[in-house]
C-alpha positions in Angstrom: -5.7 21.7 -11.6 -9.3 20.8 -11.9 -11.4 19.1 -9.2 -11.6 15.7 -10.9 -7.9 15.8 -11.5 -7.3 16.1 -7.7 -9.8 13.2 -7.1 -7.8 11.0 -9.6 -4.5 11.8 -8.1 -5.7 11.4 -4.6 -7.4 8.1 -5.5 -4.3 6.7 -7.3 -2.1 7.7 -4.3 -4.5 6.0 -1.9 -4.5 2.7 -4.0 -0.8 2.9 -4.4 -0.3 3.4 -0.7 -2.7 0.6 0.2 -1.0 -1.8 -2.1 2.5 -0.9 -0.8 1.3 -1.3 2.8 -0.3 -4.6 1.9 2.9 -5.9 0.4 5.0 -4.6 3.3 2.7 -6.3 5.8 2.8 -9.6 3.9 6.6 -9.5 3.8 6.8 -8.6 7.4 4.5 -11.6 8.3 6.5 -14.0 6.2 9.8 -12.8 8.0 8.2 -13.2 11.3 6.9 -16.7 10.6 10.4 -17.5 9.2 12.1 -16.2 12.4 9.7 -18.1 14.7 10.3 -21.5 13.0 
């Protein structure tokens, strides 16, 4: 693979990971708030 291809793959992986982490965190916060009520 070429250098720029690795860059694109890593960038896409980073974005996907950040989005997944964000959704998981939001869901976890909602569950925590729901449990506290």
